[in-house]
Legacy VTK file of the C-alpha trace (Angstrom):
# vtk DataFile Version 3.0
C-alpha trace
ASCII
DATASET POLYDATA
POINTS 96 float
96.656 124.930 106.920
96.401 125.012 103.169
100.009 124.141 103.002
99.474 120.669 104.593
96.518 119.525 102.443
98.535 119.052 99.062
101.484 117.739 100.951
99.238 115.151 102.886
97.710 113.999 99.665
101.160 113.529 98.075
102.387 111.611 101.056
99.313 109.335 101.101
99.601 108.734 97.348
103.100 107.700 97.786
102.433 105.286 100.684
99.749 103.501 98.690
101.894 103.355 95.688
104.622 101.602 97.924
101.949 99.140 99.477
101.593 100.850 102.939
98.613 101.904 105.041
98.069 105.689 105.023
97.109 105.625 108.645
99.348 103.462 110.538
102.051 102.772 107.735
101.938 98.962 107.988
102.632 97.004 105.028
99.388 95.923 102.956
101.072 92.807 101.559
100.600 91.187 105.053
97.064 92.540 105.550
93.887 90.425 105.636
92.375 89.979 102.121
88.779 89.373 101.165
87.527 88.788 97.612
85.791 91.676 95.897
82.084 90.391 94.854
81.697 90.315 91.052
85.322 91.177 90.274
88.014 88.700 90.236
90.820 91.072 89.633
90.163 93.154 92.697
90.147 92.367 96.322
89.608 94.189 99.711
92.551 94.665 102.014
91.627 95.104 105.693
94.464 96.867 107.723
94.660 96.197 111.449
93.893 99.985 111.895
90.382 99.532 110.313
90.896 101.333 107.052
89.853 99.203 103.882
91.838 99.375 100.593
91.056 97.837 97.233
93.895 96.003 95.519
93.984 95.685 91.718
95.953 92.628 90.752
96.277 93.537 87.046
98.162 96.955 87.693
99.360 95.960 91.176
98.187 99.064 93.018
96.078 100.026 95.992
93.332 102.683 96.505
91.172 103.460 99.386
87.846 101.787 99.219
84.808 104.055 98.842
82.039 103.963 101.421
79.498 102.829 98.817
81.732 99.774 98.012
81.865 98.709 101.809
78.681 99.692 103.456
76.702 96.672 101.801
79.146 94.178 102.508
79.414 92.147 105.828
82.889 90.951 106.247
81.550 88.203 108.472
84.168 87.691 110.958
86.875 89.538 109.182
88.855 92.444 110.840
86.251 95.164 110.197
86.639 96.508 113.807
90.039 95.877 115.424
89.151 97.656 118.804
86.344 95.206 119.392
88.592 92.215 118.444
90.975 93.350 121.062
88.380 93.781 123.629
87.135 90.214 122.955
90.644 88.829 123.307
91.303 90.799 126.613
87.943 89.259 128.119
88.955 85.761 127.034
92.097 86.047 128.781
90.458 87.538 131.954
88.111 84.365 131.977
91.010 82.078 132.097
LINES 1 97
96 0 1 2 3 4 5 6 7 8 9 10 11 12 13 14 15 16 17 18 19 20 21 22 23 24 25 26 27 28 29 30 31 32 33 34 35 36 37 38 39 40 41 42 43 44 45 46 47 48 49 50 51 52 53 54 55 56 57 58 59 60 61 62 63 64 65 66 67 68 69 70 71 72 73 74 75 76 77 78 79 80 81 82 83 84 85 86 87 88 89 90 91 92 93 94 95
């Protein structure tokens, strides 16, 4: 089990360096973006799988958002819970 921890960290670091989500490996360049409050050079990047990243425009890099950064922010209609969004779409299709 100890073998996988350092390997996992290296793989995740490389994925973020190349601009991919560490969970679903989708490109973060096509993900939804929300302005970071109080910082014009940063923005939140919301992946479809629900992970939230912070993009630094100055050095062109991604990092995982910390819980304390995200907990007070309401993304107001943004993709914060992809599972519930899918359920809503399914219900709308059933009504038609």
